[in-house]
C-alpha positions as CSV (number, residue, x, y, z in Angstrom):
1,M,0.1,0.4,0.2
2,K,3.0,2.6,0.6
3,L,4.6,1.5,-2.8
4,R,1.2,2.1,-4.2
5,G,0.7,5.3,-2.6
6,T,4.0,6.6,-3.8
7,L,3.8,5.8,-7.1
8,F,0.4,7.5,-7.2
9,F,1.8,10.7,-6.0
10,T,4.5,10.4,-8.3
11,L,2.4,10.0,-11.3
12,L,0.4,13.3,-9.5
13,L,3.3,15.2,-9.6
14,G,4.2,14.3,-13.2
15,V,0.7,15.1,-14.2
16,T,0.7,18.7,-12.6
17,L,3.9,19.4,-14.5
18,F,2.4,18.8,-17.7
19,V,0.0,21.4,-17.1
20,S,0.3,24.3,-19.6
21,F,1.6,27.3,-17.9
22,F,1.1,30.0,-20.8
23,P,-1.8,31.5,-19.7
24,H,0.2,33.2,-16.5
25,S,2.0,34.9,-19.8
26,K,0.2,35.6,-22.6
27,A,1.1,39.1,-23.2
28,K,4.8,38.3,-22.1
29,L,8.0,38.4,-24.3
30,P,9.3,34.9,-24.8
31,D,12.3,35.3,-22.4
32,Q,9.9,36.8,-19.9
33,K,7.2,33.5,-20.5
34,E,10.3,31.5,-19.7
35,T,11.0,33.1,-16.7
36,V,7.1,32.3,-16.0
37,L,7.8,28.9,-16.5
38,V,10.8,28.3,-14.6
39,R,9.5,29.4,-11.6
40,T,5.8,28.0,-11.9
41,M,7.4,24.8,-12.4
42,M,10.1,25.3,-9.2
43,A,6.9,25.9,-7.4
44,Y,5.0,23.0,-8.1
45,V,8.3,20.8,-7.4
46,S,8.8,22.0,-4.1
47,Q,5.7,21.9,-3.0
48,L,4.5,18.3,-4.3
49,H,7.2,16.3,-5.0
50,F,7.9,13.5,-2.6
51,N,11.5,13.8,-2.1
52,P,12.2,17.5,-3.0
53,K,15.8,18.6,-3.3
54,A,17.7,21.5,-1.8
55,L,18.8,23.9,-4.2
56,N,22.5,24.7,-3.6
57,D,26.0,24.4,-5.1
58,A,25.6,20.6,-5.5
59,F,22.4,20.9,-7.1
60,S,23.5,23.6,-9.6
61,K,27.0,21.6,-10.7
62,D,25.1,18.1,-11.6
63,L,22.4,20.2,-13.8
64,Y,25.2,22.0,-15.3
65,T,27.0,18.6,-16.0
66,Y,23.8,16.6,-17.1
67,Y,22.4,19.5,-19.1
68,L,26.0,20.1,-21.0
69,E,26.0,16.5,-21.6
70,N,22.5,16.6,-23.2
71,L,23.2,19.6,-25.3
72,D,26.3,18.1,-27.0
73,G,27.5,14.6,-25.6
74,S,29.5,14.1,-28.6
75,R,31.8,16.8,-28.1
76,R,31.3,17.8,-31.6
77,F,30.0,21.3,-31.3
78,L,31.2,23.1,-28.0
79,T,34.9,23.8,-27.5
80,Q,36.7,24.4,-24.4
81,E,36.4,28.2,-24.9
82,D,32.7,28.0,-24.9
83,L,33.1,25.8,-21.3
84,Q,35.1,28.7,-20.0
85,V,32.1,31.3,-20.6
86,L,29.7,28.5,-19.8
87,G,31.7,27.3,-16.3
88,S,31.1,30.4,-15.0
89,F,27.3,29.3,-14.1
90,Q,28.5,26.2,-12.8
91,Y,27.3,27.3,-9.5
92,L,25.3,29.6,-9.8
93,L,22.4,27.6,-11.4
94,D,20.2,27.6,-7.9
95,D,20.3,31.1,-7.5
96,E,19.1,31.4,-11.0
97,I,16.7,29.3,-10.3
98,Q,15.2,30.6,-7.1
99,K,15.5,34.1,-9.2
100,G,13.3,32.8,-12.3
101,E,16.9,33.8,-14.5
102,I,17.7,32.1,-18.0
103,N,21.1,33.6,-18.2
104,F,22.8,30.1,-18.5
105,F,20.2,29.0,-21.1
106,D,20.3,32.0,-22.9
107,S,24.4,31.4,-23.1
108,A,24.2,27.7,-23.7
109,Y,21.7,28.4,-26.6
110,S,23.7,31.3,-28.7
111,R,26.7,29.7,-28.2
112,F,25.2,26.3,-29.4
113,N,23.2,28.1,-32.3
114,V,26.8,29.7,-33.4
115,S,28.3,26.4,-33.6
116,L,25.9,25.0,-35.7
117,L,26.6,27.5,-38.7
118,K,30.1,27.3,-37.9
119,T,30.4,23.0,-38.2
120,Q,28.1,23.2,-41.4
121,E,30.5,25.2,-42.8
122,Y,33.3,23.0,-41.5
123,Y,32.0,19.8,-43.3
124,R,30.9,21.0,-46.3
125,E,34.3,22.5,-46.8
126,I,35.7,19.4,-45.7
127,L,33.9,17.4,-47.9
128,S,34.5,19.7,-51.3
129,K,37.3,17.5,-51.6
130,P,38.9,13.9,-51.8
131,F,40.4,12.0,-48.9
132,D,43.3,10.9,-48.9
133,F,42.8,7.2,-47.0
134,N,46.9,6.4,-47.4
135,E,47.6,8.7,-44.5
136,K,47.4,6.7,-41.2
137,E,45.0,8.9,-38.4
138,T,43.4,7.7,-35.3
139,F,41.1,9.4,-33.1
140,E,38.1,8.6,-30.1
141,L,34.9,8.0,-31.5
142,D,33.4,7.6,-28.4
143,G,32.3,11.3,-27.1
144,D,32.7,10.2,-23.1
145,K,36.4,9.4,-23.6
146,R,37.1,12.4,-25.5
147,S,37.6,16.2,-24.1
148,Y,36.1,19.0,-25.7
149,A,38.2,20.5,-28.3
150,K,40.5,23.4,-27.6
151,N,39.2,26.0,-29.7
152,D,37.8,25.9,-33.5
153,A,41.3,25.0,-35.0
154,E,41.1,21.4,-33.2
155,L,37.1,21.5,-33.4
156,K,37.7,21.9,-37.4
157,D,40.2,18.7,-37.7
158,L,37.9,16.7,-35.1
159,W,35.7,17.3,-37.8
160,R,37.5,16.2,-40.4
161,K,38.2,13.1,-39.1
162,Y,35.0,12.1,-38.1
163,L,33.8,13.2,-42.0
164,K,36.8,11.2,-43.5
165,Y,36.1,7.9,-40.6
166,E,32.4,8.0,-42.3
167,T,33.0,8.6,-45.5
168,L,35.7,5.3,-45.5
169,N,32.9,2.9,-44.0
170,R,30.8,4.0,-47.0
171,V,33.7,3.2,-49.6
172,I,34.3,0.1,-48.5
173,D,30.7,-0.9,-48.1
174,K,30.1,0.3,-51.8
175,M,33.8,-2.1,-52.8
176,E,32.1,-5.1,-51.2
177,A,28.9,-4.3,-52.8
178,Q,30.7,-3.7,-56.1
179,E,32.9,-7.4,-55.4
180,A,29.4,-8.7,-54.6
181,E,27.8,-8.1,-57.8
182,P,26.3,-11.1,-59.8
183,T,29.3,-12.7,-62.5
184,A,26.5,-11.7,-65.5
185,N,27.7,-8.4,-65.0
186,A,31.1,-9.0,-65.2
187,E,32.0,-7.2,-68.3
188,I,30.6,-3.9,-66.9
189,P,33.8,-1.7,-65.7
190,K,34.2,-1.7,-62.1
191,K,34.0,2.0,-60.5
192,S,37.4,3.6,-59.5
193,M,38.8,4.1,-55.9
194,E,38.2,7.6,-57.1
195,E,34.6,7.1,-58.3
196,L,33.7,5.6,-54.9
197,E,35.4,8.2,-52.9
198,K,33.3,10.8,-54.7
199,E,30.3,8.8,-54.4
200,A,30.6,8.6,-50.7
201,R,31.4,11.9,-50.4
202,E,28.2,12.8,-51.7
203,A,26.5,10.8,-49.8
204,T,28.0,11.7,-46.8
205,L,27.3,15.2,-47.5
206,K,23.5,14.0,-48.3
207,S,23.7,12.8,-44.7
208,Y,24.9,16.0,-43.2
209,D,22.5,18.4,-44.5
210,D,19.6,16.4,-43.9
211,L,20.7,16.4,-40.3
212,F,21.5,19.8,-39.6
213,G,18.6,21.0,-41.3
214,R,16.7,19.2,-38.6
215,L,18.8,20.9,-36.5
216,Q,18.3,23.8,-37.4
217,K,14.5,23.8,-37.2
218,V,14.4,22.9,-33.7
219,K,12.8,25.8,-32.3
220,R,14.2,27.9,-29.1
221,S,10.8,27.1,-26.9
222,D,11.7,22.9,-27.7
223,R,15.3,24.0,-26.4
224,F,13.9,25.4,-23.2
225,G,11.6,22.5,-22.7
226,D,14.9,20.4,-22.7
227,F,16.6,22.5,-19.9
228,L,13.6,22.3,-17.9
229,N,13.4,18.9,-18.0
230,A,16.9,18.5,-17.4
231,I,15.7,20.9,-14.4
232,S,13.2,18.0,-13.5
233,A,15.7,15.4,-13.9
234,M,17.4,16.3,-11.2
235,Y,14.9,15.2,-8.8
236,D,13.8,11.4,-10.6
237,P,13.6,10.5,-13.5
238,H,10.0,10.2,-14.0
239,T,9.1,13.6,-13.7
240,E,8.8,15.8,-16.7
241,Y,7.9,19.3,-18.1
242,F,5.5,19.0,-21.1
243,A,5.2,21.9,-23.4
244,P,1.0,22.8,-24.0
245,I,1.4,20.5,-27.4
246,E,3.5,17.7,-26.1
247,K,0.9,17.3,-22.9
248,Q,-2.2,17.3,-26.0
249,N,0.0,14.0,-27.7
250,F,0.7,12.7,-24.1
251,D,-3.4,12.9,-23.4
252,I,-4.0,11.4,-26.8
253,R,-1.9,8.4,-26.9
254,F,-2.4,7.9,-22.7
255,S,-6.1,8.2,-23.3
256,G,-6.9,7.0,-26.9
257,R,-9.2,10.0,-27.1
258,L,-8.8,12.9,-29.7
259,E,-10.9,15.5,-27.8
260,G,-10.5,17.9,-30.4
261,I,-13.2,16.2,-33.1
262,G,-14.8,14.4,-30.2
263,A,-13.8,10.9,-31.1
264,T,-12.1,7.8,-29.8
265,L,-9.2,6.4,-30.9
266,Q,-8.0,2.8,-31.0
267,T,-5.0,1.5,-32.6
268,Q,-5.0,-2.0,-34.5
269,G,-1.6,-3.2,-36.2
270,E,0.0,-0.4,-37.5
271,Y,-3.3,1.3,-38.3
272,T,-5.7,3.6,-36.1
273,K,-9.2,4.1,-36.3
274,V,-12.1,6.2,-35.1
275,S,-13.6,3.6,-32.3
276,S,-16.7,6.1,-30.9
277,I,-17.9,9.3,-31.9
278,V,-19.2,11.9,-29.1
279,V,-22.2,12.8,-29.3
280,G,-22.6,16.4,-29.6
281,G,-18.9,16.9,-30.6
282,P,-17.5,18.0,-33.7
283,A,-16.9,14.6,-35.2
284,W,-20.8,13.8,-34.7
Protein backbone atom coordinates (compact mmCIF):
# COMPACT_ATOMS: atom_id res chain seq x y z
CA MET A 1 0.00 0.00 0.00
CA LYS A 2 2.83 2.38 0.77
CA LEU A 3 4.51 1.70 -2.55
CA ARG A 4 1.25 2.18 -4.41
CA GLY A 5 0.70 5.50 -2.69
CA THR A 6 4.19 6.65 -3.61
CA LEU A 7 3.68 5.73 -7.24
CA PHE A 8 0.34 7.52 -7.31
CA PHE A 9 1.90 10.64 -5.85
CA THR A 10 4.68 10.50 -8.44
CA LEU A 11 2.13 10.22 -11.22
CA LEU A 12 0.13 13.05 -9.69
CA LEU A 13 3.22 15.23 -9.67
CA GLY A 14 3.95 14.31 -13.27
CA VAL A 15 0.44 15.24 -14.35
CA THR A 16 0.74 18.51 -12.45
CA LEU A 17 3.93 19.42 -14.27
CA PHE A 18 2.31 18.61 -17.62
CA VAL A 19 -0.06 21.54 -17.12
CA SER A 20 0.26 24.24 -19.74
CA PHE A 21 1.67 27.38 -18.17
CA PHE A 22 1.02 29.85 -20.99
CA PRO A 23 -2.13 31.48 -19.47
CA HIS A 24 0.14 33.05 -16.83
CA SER A 25 2.14 34.91 -19.47
CA LYS A 26 -0.13 35.39 -22.44
CA ALA A 27 1.01 38.96 -23.14
CA LYS A 28 4.66 38.57 -22.19
CA LEU A 29 7.78 38.42 -24.29
CA PRO A 30 9.37 34.96 -24.88
CA ASP A 31 12.09 35.45 -22.27
CA GLN A 32 9.55 36.66 -19.71
CA LYS A 33 7.37 33.66 -20.45
CA GLU A 34 10.35 31.38 -19.87
CA THR A 35 11.00 33.08 -16.55
CA VAL A 36 7.40 32.36 -15.54
CA LEU A 37 7.81 28.74 -16.63
CA VAL A 38 10.88 28.26 -14.42
CA ARG A 39 9.21 29.81 -11.39
CA THR A 40 5.96 27.93 -11.89
CA MET A 41 7.62 24.56 -12.36
CA MET A 42 9.85 25.03 -9.33
CA ALA A 43 6.83 26.06 -7.23
CA TYR A 44 5.09 22.80 -8.14
CA VAL A 45 8.18 20.70 -7.52
CA SER A 46 9.03 22.25 -4.15
CA GLN A 47 5.43 21.93 -2.91
CA LEU A 48 4.35 18.57 -4.33
CA HIS A 49 7.39 16.40 -4.99
CA PHE A 50 7.65 13.49 -2.57
CA ASN A 51 11.39 14.03 -2.14
CA PRO A 52 12.28 17.67 -2.86
CA LYS A 53 15.94 18.60 -3.14
CA ALA A 54 17.74 21.58 -1.70
CA LEU A 55 18.76 24.18 -4.26
CA ASN A 56 22.47 24.53 -3.56
CA ASP A 57 25.84 24.40 -5.28
CA ALA A 58 25.76 20.58 -5.51
CA PHE A 59 22.39 20.78 -7.29
CA SER A 60 23.78 23.48 -9.59
CA LYS A 61 26.86 21.46 -10.54
CA ASP A 62 24.82 18.32 -11.26
CA LEU A 63 22.38 20.28 -13.41
CA TYR A 64 25.20 22.00 -15.29
CA THR A 65 26.90 18.68 -16.09
CA TYR A 66 23.65 16.90 -17.02
CA TYR A 67 22.43 19.66 -19.33
CA LEU A 68 25.71 20.03 -21.23
CA GLU A 69 25.94 16.26 -21.62
CA ASN A 70 22.50 16.23 -23.22
CA LEU A 71 23.23 19.32 -25.30
CA ASP A 72 26.56 18.11 -26.72
CA GLY A 73 27.42 14.67 -25.41
CA SER A 74 29.28 13.89 -28.64
CA ARG A 75 31.55 16.92 -28.02
CA ARG A 76 31.34 17.95 -31.66
CA PHE A 77 29.89 21.43 -31.24
CA LEU A 78 31.18 23.18 -28.13
CA THR A 79 34.83 23.92 -27.41
CA GLN A 80 36.82 24.52 -24.25
CA GLU A 81 36.59 28.22 -25.07
CA ASP A 82 32.79 27.91 -24.91
CA LEU A 83 33.04 26.04 -21.63
CA GLN A 84 35.16 28.79 -20.12
CA VAL A 85 32.17 31.08 -20.55
CA LEU A 86 29.49 28.56 -19.61
CA GLY A 87 31.58 27.31 -16.70
CA SER A 88 31.02 30.56 -14.86
CA PHE A 89 27.44 29.38 -14.27
CA GLN A 90 28.43 26.01 -12.82
CA TYR A 91 27.66 26.99 -9.23
CA LEU A 92 25.13 29.73 -9.99
CA LEU A 93 22.25 27.74 -11.48
CA ASP A 94 20.58 27.27 -8.11
CA ASP A 95 20.60 31.04 -7.63
CA GLU A 96 19.25 31.62 -11.14
CA ILE A 97 16.43 29.12 -10.62
CA GLN A 98 15.41 30.76 -7.37
CA LYS A 99 15.32 34.15 -9.11
CA GLY A 100 13.66 32.78 -12.24
CA GLU A 101 16.63 33.85 -14.38
CA ILE A 102 17.73 32.06 -17.56
CA ASN A 103 21.14 33.60 -18.28
CA PHE A 104 22.82 30.19 -18.46
CA PHE A 105 20.25 28.85 -20.91
CA ASP A 106 20.52 31.99 -23.05
CA SER A 107 24.30 31.65 -23.22
CA ALA A 108 24.25 27.91 -23.99
CA TYR A 109 21.48 28.33 -26.57
CA SER A 110 23.35 31.15 -28.33
CA ARG A 111 26.69 29.34 -28.40
CA PHE A 112 25.16 26.10 -29.66
CA ASN A 113 23.38 27.91 -32.51
CA VAL A 114 26.58 29.70 -33.49
CA SER A 115 28.36 26.35 -33.49
CA LEU A 116 25.70 24.85 -35.77
CA LEU A 117 26.42 27.48 -38.40
CA LYS A 118 30.17 27.16 -37.89
CA THR A 119 30.32 23.37 -38.12
CA GLN A 120 28.01 23.41 -41.12
CA GLU A 121 30.62 25.46 -42.94
CA TYR A 122 33.26 22.98 -41.74
CA TYR A 123 31.68 19.83 -43.12
CA ARG A 124 30.71 21.42 -46.44
CA GLU A 125 34.24 22.69 -46.98
CA ILE A 126 35.84 19.41 -45.91
CA LEU A 127 33.58 17.27 -48.08
CA SER A 128 34.25 19.39 -51.16
CA LYS A 129 37.69 17.79 -51.54
CA PRO A 130 38.81 14.12 -51.82
CA PHE A 131 40.19 12.36 -48.76
CA ASP A 132 43.62 10.77 -48.64
CA PHE A 133 43.02 7.33 -47.13
CA ASN A 134 46.71 6.43 -47.33
CA GLU A 135 47.47 8.74 -44.41
CA LYS A 136 47.26 6.92 -41.07
CA GLU A 137 45.27 8.77 -38.43
CA THR A 138 43.52 7.89 -35.19
CA PHE A 139 40.92 9.58 -33.03
CA GLU A 140 38.44 8.66 -30.30
CA LEU A 141 34.89 8.00 -31.52
CA ASP A 142 33.33 7.89 -28.05
CA GLY A 143 32.53 11.43 -26.92
CA ASP A 144 32.55 10.33 -23.28
CA LYS A 145 36.23 9.40 -23.60
CA ARG A 146 37.22 12.52 -25.52
CA SER A 147 37.84 16.03 -24.23
CA TYR A 148 36.22 19.06 -25.79
CA ALA A 149 38.23 20.61 -28.59
CA LYS A 150 40.50 23.38 -27.32
CA ASN A 151 39.48 25.88 -29.99
CA ASP A 152 37.85 26.20 -33.40
CA ALA A 153 40.92 24.91 -35.23
CA GLU A 154 40.93 21.71 -33.20
CA LEU A 155 37.17 21.39 -33.57
CA LYS A 156 37.43 21.65 -37.35
CA ASP A 157 40.12 18.96 -37.41
CA LEU A 158 37.88 16.74 -35.29
CA TRP A 159 35.13 17.15 -37.87
CA ARG A 160 37.58 16.34 -40.66
CA LYS A 161 38.48 13.05 -38.98
CA TYR A 162 34.84 12.20 -38.32
CA LEU A 163 33.87 12.87 -41.92
CA LYS A 164 36.87 10.95 -43.22
CA TYR A 165 35.93 7.99 -41.03
CA GLU A 166 32.29 7.99 -42.18
CA THR A 167 33.24 8.41 -45.82
CA LEU A 168 35.75 5.56 -45.58
CA ASN A 169 33.05 3.28 -44.17
CA ARG A 170 30.84 4.13 -47.14
CA VAL A 171 33.70 3.46 -49.56
CA ILE A 172 34.27 0.04 -48.01
CA ASP A 173 30.55 -0.77 -48.28
CA LYS A 174 30.55 0.24 -51.93
CA MET A 175 33.67 -1.83 -52.65
CA GLU A 176 32.14 -4.90 -51.00
CA ALA A 177 28.86 -4.41 -52.87
CA GLN A 178 30.76 -4.06 -56.14
CA GLU A 179 32.71 -7.26 -55.48
CA ALA A 180 29.49 -9.11 -54.64
CA GLU A 181 27.75 -8.22 -57.91
CA PRO A 182 26.57 -11.19 -60.00
CA THR A 183 29.12 -12.63 -62.41
CA ALA A 184 26.66 -11.82 -65.23
CA ASN A 185 27.72 -8.21 -64.85
CA ALA A 186 31.39 -9.04 -65.17
CA GLU A 187 31.56 -7.20 -68.48
CA ILE A 188 30.55 -3.96 -66.77
CA PRO A 189 33.72 -2.11 -65.74
CA LYS A 190 34.08 -1.63 -62.03
CA LYS A 191 34.22 1.84 -60.60
CA SER A 192 37.59 3.19 -59.64
CA MET A 193 38.58 4.08 -56.10
CA GLU A 194 38.29 7.76 -57.02
CA GLU A 195 34.72 7.29 -58.25
CA LEU A 196 33.71 5.34 -55.15
CA GLU A 197 35.29 7.95 -52.89
CA LYS A 198 33.42 10.75 -54.68
CA GLU A 199 30.09 8.93 -54.37
CA ALA A 200 30.76 8.23 -50.70
CA ARG A 201 31.59 11.88 -49.99
CA GLU A 202 28.40 12.98 -51.72
CA ALA A 203 26.38 10.53 -49.64
CA THR A 204 28.04 11.80 -46.45
CA LEU A 205 27.31 15.39 -47.47
CA LYS A 206 23.63 14.60 -48.03
CA SER A 207 23.44 12.83 -44.69
CA TYR A 208 24.82 15.84 -42.82
CA ASP A 209 22.74 18.31 -44.81
CA ASP A 210 19.66 16.38 -43.69
CA LEU A 211 20.89 16.24 -40.08
CA PHE A 212 21.67 19.95 -39.87
CA GLY A 213 18.40 20.79 -41.58
CA ARG A 214 16.59 19.06 -38.73
CA LEU A 215 18.80 20.61 -36.03
CA GLN A 216 18.28 24.12 -37.36
CA LYS A 217 14.51 23.68 -37.35
CA VAL A 218 14.44 23.01 -33.61
CA LYS A 219 12.70 25.96 -31.98
CA ARG A 220 13.91 27.89 -28.97
CA SER A 221 10.85 26.67 -27.06
CA ASP A 222 11.92 23.07 -27.68
CA ARG A 223 15.45 23.79 -26.45
CA PHE A 224 14.03 25.50 -23.39
CA GLY A 225 11.82 22.48 -22.77
CA ASP A 226 15.00 20.38 -22.73
CA PHE A 227 16.45 22.72 -20.12
CA LEU A 228 13.34 22.43 -17.94
CA ASN A 229 13.50 18.65 -18.26
CA ALA A 230 17.13 18.75 -17.19
CA ILE A 231 16.01 20.55 -14.02
CA SER A 232 13.22 18.03 -13.38
CA ALA A 233 15.67 15.14 -13.96
CA MET A 234 17.59 16.30 -10.90
CA TYR A 235 14.62 15.14 -8.77
CA ASP A 236 13.71 11.81 -10.39
CA PRO A 237 13.61 10.25 -13.88
CA HIS A 238 9.79 10.26 -14.06
CA THR A 239 9.03 13.96 -13.57
CA GLU A 240 8.88 15.83 -16.85
CA TYR A 241 7.82 19.13 -18.31
CA PHE A 242 5.51 19.01 -21.33
CA ALA A 243 4.88 22.00 -23.57
CA PRO A 244 1.16 22.56 -24.34
CA ILE A 245 1.22 20.68 -27.67
CA GLU A 246 3.23 17.83 -26.13
CA LYS A 247 0.74 17.66 -23.25
CA GLN A 248 -2.09 17.33 -25.76
CA ASN A 249 -0.29 14.57 -27.65
CA PHE A 250 0.45 12.78 -24.38
CA ASP A 251 -3.24 12.85 -23.42
CA ILE A 252 -4.19 11.43 -26.81
CA ARG A 253 -1.66 8.61 -26.59
CA PHE A 254 -2.47 7.86 -22.95
CA SER A 255 -6.26 7.86 -23.23
CA GLY A 256 -6.84 7.06 -26.88
CA ARG A 257 -9.29 9.95 -27.02
CA LEU A 258 -8.82 12.81 -29.47
CA GLU A 259 -10.84 15.52 -27.80
CA GLY A 260 -10.29 18.00 -30.58
CA ILE A 261 -12.73 16.21 -32.93
CA GLY A 262 -14.81 14.41 -30.31
CA ALA A 263 -13.75 10.85 -31.12
CA THR A 264 -12.23 7.86 -29.37
CA LEU A 265 -9.37 6.22 -31.26
CA GLN A 266 -8.24 2.62 -31.15
CA THR A 267 -5.00 1.20 -32.57
CA GLN A 268 -5.09 -2.07 -34.49
CA GLY A 269 -1.74 -3.23 -35.84
CA GLU A 270 -0.25 -0.46 -37.95
CA TYR A 271 -3.53 1.44 -38.23
CA THR A 272 -5.64 3.66 -35.99
CA LYS A 273 -9.41 3.72 -36.32
CA VAL A 274 -12.22 5.79 -34.84
CA SER A 275 -13.97 3.40 -32.44
CA SER A 276 -16.70 5.76 -31.24
CA ILE A 277 -18.04 9.28 -31.69
CA VAL A 278 -18.81 11.67 -28.84
CA VAL A 279 -22.42 12.81 -29.19
CA GLY A 280 -22.56 16.55 -29.71
CA GLY A 281 -18.85 16.80 -30.59
CA PRO A 282 -17.41 18.16 -33.86
CA ALA A 283 -17.14 14.70 -35.48
CA TRP A 284 -20.75 13.89 -34.50
